[in-house]
C-alpha positions as a Python dict, from the first residue, in 0.01 Angstrom:
ca = {
    (1, 'X'): (0, 0, 0),
    (2, 'X'): (380, 34, -31),
    (3, 'X'): (595, -264, 166),
    (4, 'X'): (891, -149, 287),
    (5, 'X'): (1192, -341, 510),
    (6, 'X'): (1350, -317, 827),
    (7, 'X'): (1689, -495, 864),
    (8, 'X'): (1815, -539, 1225),
    (9, 'X'): (2131, -320, 1313),
    (10, 'X'): (2297, -685, 1546),
    (11, 'X'): (2425, -815, 1242),
    (12, 'X'): (2735, -716, 1011),
    (13, 'X'): (2717, -493, 815),
    (14, 'X'): (2812, -668, 542),
    (15, 'X'): (2528, -770, 554),
    (16, 'X'): (2286, -508, 640),
    (17, 'X'): (2389, -347, 360),
    (18, 'X'): (2342, -629, 139),
    (19, 'X'): (1999, -646, 274),
    (20, 'X'): (1918, -325, 179),
    (21, 'X'): (2122, -375, -184),
    (22, 'X'): (1843, -670, -302),
    (23, 'X'): (1570, -476, -139),
    (24, 'X'): (1639, -128, -361),
    (25, 'X'): (1686, -400, -661),
    (26, 'X'): (1367, -577, -587),
    (27, 'X'): (1099, -355, -581),
    (28, 'X'): (1087, -238, -183),
    (29, 'X'): (929, 52, -129),
    (30, 'X'): (1138, 200, 228),
    (31, 'X'): (1466, 36, 472),
    (32, 'X'): (1356, 158, 827),
    (33, 'X'): (1659, 75, 1073),
    (34, 'X'): (1652, 105, 1395),
    (35, 'X'): (1862, 352, 1659),
    (36, 'X'): (1966, 186, 1990),
    (37, 'X'): (2290, 170, 2143),
    (38, 'X'): (2167, -224, 2313),
    (39, 'X'): (1956, -421, 2279),
    (40, 'X'): (1653, -408, 2459),
    (41, 'X'): (1622, -609, 2831),
    (42, 'X'): (1213, -384, 2906),
    (43, 'X'): (1431, -253, 3223),
    (44, 'X'): (1797, -142, 3386),
    (45, 'X'): (1930, -470, 3303),
    (46, 'X'): (2266, -356, 3036),
    (47, 'X'): (2266, -610, 2713),
    (48, 'X'): (2634, -612, 2574),
    (49, 'X'): (2456, -731, 2283),
    (50, 'X'): (2582, -596, 1875),
    (51, 'X'): (2399, -301, 1733),
    (52, 'X'): (2547, -67, 1479),
    (53, 'X'): (2439, 306, 1545),
    (54, 'X'): (2212, 377, 1271),
    (55, 'X'): (2323, 767, 1190),
    (56, 'X'): (2694, 569, 1071),
    (57, 'X'): (2494, 309, 856),
    (58, 'X'): (2166, 554, 712),
    (59, 'X'): (2395, 720, 536),
    (60, 'X'): (2604, 405, 431),
    (61, 'X'): (2311, 280, 330),
    (62, 'X'): (2216, 580, 135),
    (63, 'X'): (2546, 576, -90),
    (64, 'X'): (2482, 124, -178),
    (65, 'X'): (2091, 215, -323),
    (66, 'X'): (1896, 454, -575),
    (67, 'X'): (1527, 345, -509),
    (68, 'X'): (1445, 288, -159),
    (69, 'X'): (1308, 531, 103),
    (70, 'X'): (1513, 557, 378),
    (71, 'X'): (1529, 636, 688),
    (72, 'X'): (1590, 569, 1104),
    (73, 'X'): (1246, 345, 1262),
    (74, 'X'): (1258, 624, 1540),
    (75, 'X'): (1548, 799, 1668),
    (76, 'X'): (1489, 929, 2022),
    (77, 'X'): (1454, 1344, 2113),
    (78, 'X'): (1616, 1212, 2418),
    (79, 'X'): (1898, 1111, 2311),
    (80, 'X'): (1949, 1312, 1941),
    (81, 'X'): (1949, 1770, 1984),
    (82, 'X'): (1705, 1899, 1729),
    (83, 'X'): (2010, 2050, 1532),
    (84, 'X'): (2223, 1728, 1549),
    (85, 'X'): (1889, 1578, 1377),
    (86, 'X'): (1809, 1834, 1054),
    (87, 'X'): (2187, 1884, 1077),
    (88, 'X'): (2220, 1450, 975),
    (89, 'X'): (1904, 1433, 804),
    (90, 'X'): (1958, 1736, 493),
    (91, 'X'): (2323, 1627, 478),
    (92, 'X'): (2156, 1288, 455),
    (93, 'X'): (1932, 1376, 218),
    (94, 'X'): (2188, 1510, -64),
    (95, 'X'): (2432, 1175, -25),
    (96, 'X'): (2052, 969, -106),
    (97, 'X'): (1910, 1290, -335),
    (98, 'X'): (1629, 1339, -190),
    (99, 'X'): (1527, 976, -76),
    (100, 'X'): (1522, 1045, 335),
    (101, 'X'): (1250, 1053, 571),
    (102, 'X'): (1358, 1095, 964),
    (103, 'X'): (1169, 918, 1196),
    (104, 'X'): (1184, 1098, 1494),
    (105, 'X'): (997, 933, 1863),
    (106, 'X'): (982, 1095, 2275),
    (107, 'X'): (1251, 747, 2391),
    (108, 'X'): (1112, 409, 2581),
    (109, 'X'): (1395, 247, 2572),
    (110, 'X'): (1575, 244, 2975),
    (111, 'X'): (1888, 2, 2993),
    (112, 'X'): (1992, 323, 2686),
    (113, 'X'): (1863, 596, 2893),
    (114, 'X'): (2001, 438, 3234),
    (115, 'X'): (2374, 341, 3105),
    (116, 'X'): (2434, 619, 2924),
    (117, 'X'): (2299, 890, 3107),
    (118, 'X'): (2045, 1019, 2899),
    (119, 'X'): (1785, 1207, 3070),
    (120, 'X'): (1376, 952, 3010),
    (121, 'X'): (1149, 1200, 3325),
    (122, 'X'): (784, 1135, 3308),
    (123, 'X'): (541, 1129, 3019),
    (124, 'X'): (500, 1503, 3096),
    (125, 'X'): (798, 1586, 3005),
    (126, 'X'): (883, 1376, 2810),
    (127, 'X'): (638, 1475, 2570),
    (128, 'X'): (601, 1823, 2647),
    (129, 'X'): (1016, 1798, 2524),
    (130, 'X'): (929, 1519, 2188),
    (131, 'X'): (711, 1892, 2108),
    (132, 'X'): (1026, 2081, 2062),
    (133, 'X'): (1216, 1899, 1933),
    (134, 'X'): (976, 1846, 1598),
    (135, 'X'): (934, 2247, 1629),
    (136, 'X'): (1288, 2319, 1609),
    (137, 'X'): (1423, 2028, 1414),
    (138, 'X'): (1108, 2128, 1179),
    (139, 'X'): (1248, 2514, 1111),
    (140, 'X'): (1593, 2400, 1035),
    (141, 'X'): (1493, 2129, 811),
    (142, 'X'): (1306, 2492, 606),
    (143, 'X'): (1374, 2841, 707),
    (144, 'X'): (1652, 3030, 676),
    (145, 'X'): (1689, 3063, 1037),
    (146, 'X'): (1565, 2956, 1361),
    (147, 'X'): (1459, 3103, 1699),
    (148, 'X'): (1381, 2946, 1965),
    (149, 'X'): (1398, 2965, 2320),
    (150, 'X'): (1160, 2683, 2495),
    (151, 'X'): (1119, 2495, 2807),
    (152, 'X'): (1444, 2219, 2681),
    (153, 'X'): (1562, 2420, 2362),
    (154, 'X'): (1645, 2696, 2310),
    (155, 'X'): (1878, 2882, 1978),
    (156, 'X'): (1956, 3223, 1851),
    (157, 'X'): (1982, 3244, 1539),
    (158, 'X'): (2101, 2909, 1391),
    (159, 'X'): (2145, 2814, 1017),
    (160, 'X'): (2102, 2470, 891),
    (161, 'X'): (2257, 2502, 531),
    (162, 'X'): (2315, 2354, 264),
    (163, 'X'): (1891, 2281, 322),
    (164, 'X'): (1828, 1892, 208),
    (165, 'X'): (1684, 1814, -155),
    (166, 'X'): (1309, 1713, -49),
    (167, 'X'): (1158, 2062, 44),
    (168, 'X'): (1014, 1963, 256),
    (169, 'X'): (1247, 1610, 438),
    (170, 'X'): (939, 1412, 587),
    (171, 'X'): (984, 1408, 926),
    (172, 'X'): (745, 1074, 1086),
    (173, 'X'): (693, 1011, 1452),
    (174, 'X'): (613, 641, 1604),
    (175, 'X'): (354, 795, 1817),
    (176, 'X'): (72, 551, 2025),
    (177, 'X'): (-85, 829, 2270),
    (178, 'X'): (-342, 1047, 2314),
    (179, 'X'): (-101, 1366, 2390),
    (180, 'X'): (188, 1201, 2117),
    (181, 'X'): (-89, 1139, 1889),
    (182, 'X'): (-193, 1533, 1889),
    (183, 'X'): (189, 1614, 1849),
    (184, 'X'): (151, 1410, 1493),
    (185, 'X'): (-169, 1533, 1426),
    (186, 'X'): (-21, 1889, 1436),
    (187, 'X'): (382, 1860, 1325),
    (188, 'X'): (425, 1473, 1151),
    (189, 'X'): (403, 1447, 794),
    (190, 'X'): (405, 1038, 797),
    (191, 'X'): (326, 832, 1136),
    (192, 'X'): (417, 491, 1292),
    (193, 'X'): (301, 159, 1541),
    (194, 'X'): (352, -170, 1547),
    (195, 'X'): (22, -410, 1554),
    (196, 'X'): (-179, -602, 1379),
    (197, 'X'): (-373, -469, 1206),
    (198, 'X'): (-676, -480, 1432),
    (199, 'X'): (-477, -380, 1737),
    (200, 'X'): (-236, -88, 1554),
    (201, 'X'): (-626, -49, 1328),
    (202, 'X'): (-763, 53, 1635),
    (203, 'X'): (-465, 326, 1727),
    (204, 'X'): (-435, 478, 1397),
    (205, 'X'): (-761, 561, 1440),
    (206, 'X'): (-765, 750, 1778),
    (207, 'X'): (-486, 885, 1545),
    (208, 'X'): (-782, 1004, 1266),
    (209, 'X'): (-947, 1122, 1608),
    (210, 'X'): (-633, 1387, 1651),
    (211, 'X'): (-618, 1512, 1312),
    (212, 'X'): (-1029, 1648, 1384),
    (213, 'X'): (-903, 1808, 1750),
    (214, 'X'): (-659, 2035, 1672),
    (215, 'X'): (-798, 2063, 1238),
    (216, 'X'): (-576, 1857, 1018),
    (217, 'X'): (-631, 1713, 718),
    (218, 'X'): (-599, 1310, 809),
    (219, 'X'): (-542, 1273, 412),
    (220, 'X'): (-228, 1440, 419),
    (221, 'X'): (-61, 1231, 723),
    (222, 'X'): (128, 883, 559),
    (223, 'X'): (22, 592, 842),
    (224, 'X'): (269, 335, 850),
    (225, 'X'): (293, -12, 1051),
    (226, 'X'): (532, -285, 1147),
    (227, 'X'): (538, -693, 1140),
    (228, 'X'): (672, -964, 1130),
    (229, 'X'): (548, -1265, 948),
    (230, 'X'): (587, -1603, 961),
    (231, 'X'): (498, -1853, 611),
    (232, 'X'): (450, -2137, 698),
    (233, 'X'): (634, -2161, 1037),
    (234, 'X'): (975, -2147, 899),
    (235, 'X'): (1123, -1902, 1125),
    (236, 'X'): (923, -1813, 1327),
    (237, 'X'): (1157, -1748, 1714),
    (238, 'X'): (1023, -1362, 1840),
    (239, 'X'): (720, -1196, 2002),
    (240, 'X'): (601, -933, 1727),
    (241, 'X'): (548, -1249, 1481),
    (242, 'X'): (244, -1329, 1286),
    (243, 'X'): (270, -1710, 1162),
    (244, 'X'): (60, -1846, 879),
    (245, 'X'): (99, -2017, 494),
    (246, 'X'): (57, -1772, 267),
    (247, 'X'): (-285, -1741, 223),
    (248, 'X'): (-354, -1653, 553),
    (249, 'X'): (-91, -1378, 583),
    (250, 'X'): (-246, -1272, 202),
    (251, 'X'): (-537, -1154, 469),
    (252, 'X'): (-372, -1047, 726),
    (253, 'X'): (-206, -823, 505),
    (254, 'X'): (-535, -726, 373),
    (255, 'X'): (-623, -651, 649),
    (256, 'X'): (-390, -305, 661),
    (257, 'X'): (-581, -214, 369),
    (258, 'X'): (-912, -194, 489),
    (259, 'X'): (-745, -46, 816),
    (260, 'X'): (-594, 243, 557),
    (261, 'X'): (-240, 179, 662),
    (262, 'X'): (-24, 336, 324),
    (263, 'X'): (290, 178, 383),
    (264, 'X'): (399, -184, 510),
    (265, 'X'): (683, -177, 697),
    (266, 'X'): (869, -584, 693),
    (267, 'X'): (1122, -670, 982),
    (268, 'X'): (1405, -932, 841),
    (269, 'X'): (1489, -963, 1185),
    (270, 'X'): (1306, -1362, 1213),
    (271, 'X'): (1452, -1422, 848),
    (272, 'X'): (1815, -1637, 886),
    (273, 'X'): (2104, -1585, 1095),
    (274, 'X'): (2288, -1526, 767),
    (275, 'X'): (2199, -1217, 521),
    (276, 'X'): (2198, -1428, 253),
    (277, 'X'): (1945, -1638, 480),
    (278, 'X'): (1716, -1366, 567),
    (279, 'X'): (1783, -1217, 155),
    (280, 'X'): (1645, -1527, -21),
    (281, 'X'): (1324, -1532, 267),
    (282, 'X'): (1224, -1179, 229),
    (283, 'X'): (1268, -1251, -150),
    (284, 'X'): (968, -1581, -120),
    (285, 'X'): (691, -1371, 106),
    (286, 'X'): (732, -1124, -113),
    (287, 'X'): (678, -1290, -440),
    (288, 'X'): (440, -1566, -202),
    (289, 'X'): (242, -1306, 26),
    (290, 'X'): (291, -939, -21),
    (291, 'X'): (258, -882, -416),
    (292, 'X'): (-1, -1067, -425),
    (293, 'X'): (-166, -914, -126),
    (294, 'X'): (-162, -588, -308),
}
């Protein structure tokens, strides 16, 4: 199983880039960043705390690293038109030399949609719109021209040039509902969900069922998951954090492996107030927990 890092875009850009560069040099597999315009409140309440724009930071990550895969985790298609996603991704993939992964999602964070006037429809329309968006994006990335006449998107003889370096450029989808999992099974190269080995593993099992329903070989989809780690109680503070000794956390990672995941992504949000602290703590967890577990 591969291990990747997830810096928080609330921090200064210099710190974010330093975390990515340290991960690049230390042999992490990927660096992922979230796509939001404000911190989540779980409601329409606006939070004006800092949040750097992901498509502004991704080219910098591509230009200042050499080895790690990079991508958004994930970009909502309620906010980003598929033509923008495809063209941005192709260009950033050239900067990265073929290391870019396009993470896409249907959209969910209420406060940013409300504040900026982005439509956040009910579940049926949301998934219908997303499936059209991923079809359009895949076509733009792969085909010379794209014509598409859908309910939500219409394109006529649309190009996306130059094509990305990677062929095909991987599309990852973050999803857990039954209909979205079927969309993943039909269209995605990679898939992501939050959770413990047990909760995330249960959703992964549903993805395998969706693959069977649509006739997709599940071994052709990379499965990835995320959880914050807290070694010896040094860095608690978030709900999605697993605290334990090195041995306990090694057992946790081993259970992800047993559940069949291909990649574990560790957010660094809880690992310190400064970039230097987060880099040091991530390196310690890699050396004492992740590397021995794998």
